[in-house]
N, C-alpha and C positions, 0 to 999 in steps of 0.2 A: 908292380910299380916300384921304381927305386925312390930313394930319399929326396932327390932333387925334384922329381915330378910331384911327389906328395907335398913338398914345401911350396912349389909353384902353384899348386891347386889351392892350398891354404891362403897364399898371398892373394890370388885372384878373388877368392871369396871375401877376404877382408877388404879389397879394393871395391868390390861390388857393394859392400855395406857402407863404405866410407862416403861415396859420392852422394847417396841420398841423405846421409846424416849432415854433410856439409851444406846441402841444399836447404835442409830444415833450419840450420843455424843461420844461413843468410837471410831467412825470412823473419828473424827475431829482431827486437830493438837492439840498438848498439851496445848497451851495457850487458845485455844477456849474451850477445854474440861474443863479446870479449871473453866472458867467463867460459862459454862453451868451447871456443877455440883454444883457450888455455887448457881445458880438460883434454881435448883431442890431442893437443901437443904433448901433454904429459903421458898419455896412453901410448902414443906413437914412439916417444923417446924410450919409455919402459920396454916396449916391444923390441926396438932396435938394439937396446943395450942388454937384452936378455933378462930384464927384470932383476939384474943383480945390483942395481943402485937403489939404496933406500933414501927416500926423501923425508925430510923433517919439516913438513909444512903445516 
């Protein structure tokens, strides 16, 4: 298997985990949803940026 296929498989696995997670978030009260979506956003941003950006939060 080449690098692109491996990366695609990893992305598909992450997508499979994301949808149920988002469904769970949707079932939470509004304040909890906002916090959970912010966490998902931060995790996705870190993944897209390669984890090379340090946050000071």
